[in-house]
Phi, psi and omega in degrees: 000129182287167179298318181295321179296319179297320178298317180298316179296324177298315178298318182297319180294317179297315182292327178298318178296317181299320184284337173298325177287314183292329184295338179283349184257147170212173183053054183306322187294347183272001179209116177297325180303317179283332180294335178298330177299327181293329177296320177292323177299313181295323178299317178296322178296318179297318177300314179297319180295319180295323176298320178296317180298317179299316179298318180295319179296319178298319179296314180295327178297316179295317180295319180296317179298318179297315181296318180295319180297314181289330178297317178294315181297317180294321180298319179292314185296322186285349176291325179207078187306313184292317179297321181297316182280350176294339175279116185300332179294316179297321180296317179297315182295327177296315178299318182295316181299310184289328182276327187240305191292321177294329175294320177297320179296320178300317178298321180296315181295322182279352181301129185268092181277351183275354187302315182297316180295315181296322178298314179298314182297318180297317180296317184286329183302331179298338185243018177286160171302152183261179174301325179297320179295316181295317178295319179298318179292323178294315178298326179296318178299318179294322179295318178296321179301317181287312185298317185258011176052054180262136176277161186297325182293323178298316180291317184296323179279353179076016185271062182265150180296134177081003182284133176254335180245085184291133183220104180287157179261142178273173174303317180300320179297312181297317180297318181296321178297317177296322179295320179295318176298320179297318180293337178268010183057036178255083187287336178298308180286333174301313179301312183302314187276332173290325176297319179294318178298317180294320179301315181291327176292318179296331179279358174102007179293133179282141183201155174280345177271129182262164182297325181300314181296316180296314180297327179298311178294315186297314182297321181290320180297320180290322176300318181296338179267004172094003180266081185294321182300313181289322177300321179293317179301315181292325178294321177295321178296320178299316183290336174294327179278326182217084184299339183266007183296112189297311183294320181295321177297320177294317180295324181303310180295318182294315181296320179298317179297314180295323181293320177299314179297320181296317181293323176298314181297319179295321179295319179296318179295320179295319178296317181296317179296324180293323181290333181292343175098142182291326183298317182295322180293322178297319182295318179296319180296318180296316179297318181296321180297318179297319180297321180297321181289326185281321184240119178268119182294132176292145179286126178304148184302318182299316181294318179296318179303312182291323177299316180296321179297329179274359181082022182253029187284180178293134178264138177296143175292155178306323181296317179289323179298325181294344179273354180263134186227163166249145183204164167268126191244130178237013180051060175059045174078033176298131185308325184289336186243009178298314183269339180224072180295158180265159179274122182238137181229133175283123178266325183205155184263317180225104001288158183281115181240126179240150176243137175254125181267148178050047187260347175220131187278165177300318179298319178294320179299314181296322179293317178299316179295320179298318180289326187276325191305315180297342186253001182301129177226157181307127181294145183240167173234159178270120178299121185296341181266310185266338184080359182281140177284132181209158177281158181215144181294344180268004173231101184250092178192172172236148183221161177215155181246132180242128181265156185296329184277355181287324183204138181305329182295324179294320178297320179295320180295315178300318180295323178298318178297317179297317182296324185274330180267337185076013182255150181289131180264347183297331181259002179283160175286162180296164179292120179261128179250132182230141175234127185272149182265205179296119184061028185304137184204170169215106186294168187312132183202167173255146173277333184266160177276129180278174182296333178276004176233063186297337183257017186306313182235028184301320184293337179281330179067025183238015179079193184280170177279108184282328185206162179233132173243126185233116175272137168262117186254010175202154168277151179239126185299320179204136180083193174080017180289157170262118187238152180239090189301326183294331183245350178084019180272145175223126179243123186263143182297137173215119185304135177090358179253170176215148175243153184219139174207157175270133176272337182241146171288163177304336179287345184098352178284146180289141176266101187289347177285352179273006175302125188218173182210156172257115182294153178302140176281114181282308178221132177119188184230117185255120174244131174223162169218147184220158179233119175265118185261133186256169186293317186300135180093354181259006188305322180258347180274327173222083186303149180294139178261158181272337179276127188298321186237040178213000000 
């Protein structure tokens, strides 16, 4: 076995081990933690590719040396062919070259140096991200664009808040994003990204994507949104570049016809409105204005959610702010915290949300991540109708569950939560660790089971989720807040801290103001772990109250 063959087999063995790890993963885009594995995969591919290039260069070097040697020899021989071959040594060497050496050269040229690289690539391709991953990552970018109100140029230039590794997008990138939006019948984002691709082409960026193709998508996306005039202008521009474009020629006639009809309809509507009289229009405007003043429309949950994610939420009144305090907390003289109380901060008053600072160490965080990472799987939600666990597009993350008996540190963390909350952990769910993916989020939801979900936690036999404890195990450069849309609260991730709130009133009724969400991660890597604490075992630790909602 040659040295190169041994190297190839070495790469294959290493990569085989690597892929046994990667094969357990899917939905790469839902976890930044798992996506880091892909960087190592790509690094190995680059190494393999460079080895292939080196082998090809060595081969070409030998061929070039051979060609140069024969070029000189042929030039001498052709000056006096008969005289040259009159030398018996030259005659012998000619026979040898043509009979043996040219055959050796043929073997060298035909030598397949790409085999090792192709083998590696074929092996790795089985574990590459799928079309679903690419589409998921593209949708995440569009989601971030909407939630944080980012224009396409900001994203394309890579000028995002908190970014340390700036990465601009090419025309091909913008075009691909627009194409994915188009395939999802999302003409709004198709327009935005095809316009960006066209802008970069107009600015002189070289690309394999041409203006004709971009204009074809762009004009149709704009037509689908009802702007016939602009769609017609873009179609005319396309035909200036490619007069024979069959679809554009058909669209030109159709758009012109539709635009004439649209203008006629608009003229008729304007005439009809004019005939109804100015007074009536004034009266209607006045009535509408009065209604607006009298009744304030509630902000839709989706809009409030996005506002909170951007940091534009409801601000507490000075009176309510004065009720929020920071303190050293020992949970009513708990022996463990008498001499070393923890730092506790009030985040919100209704519902009451508290944050504990420096409550989990860096070493503990790394151990939890180490235990969880091999087991991370796409996070699921419980179908409210069937009760079956399933993935959902509004929850983009991967999670794993860690039990107390797996490692002493997990048991210590559970005990810490019990000591500080005063609640029984034996009936709580295991520690759930989550890592968010590209634009990772979890849209507004309740942690507790509502009255229309009587079987939500029936199989656990521990009652409803009375409270939630949430550790933040990483800082997030931008985005990733935990928000409560109904009340306007926003809690921002801070590594080493934890937040706690009750999901149920002492009466056992659900507190609907605890409906919350995890905002999309704009920049960074978000790791959290949480403990859902259940009702059973809390009868004497948190006695039942007589007031239904207090």
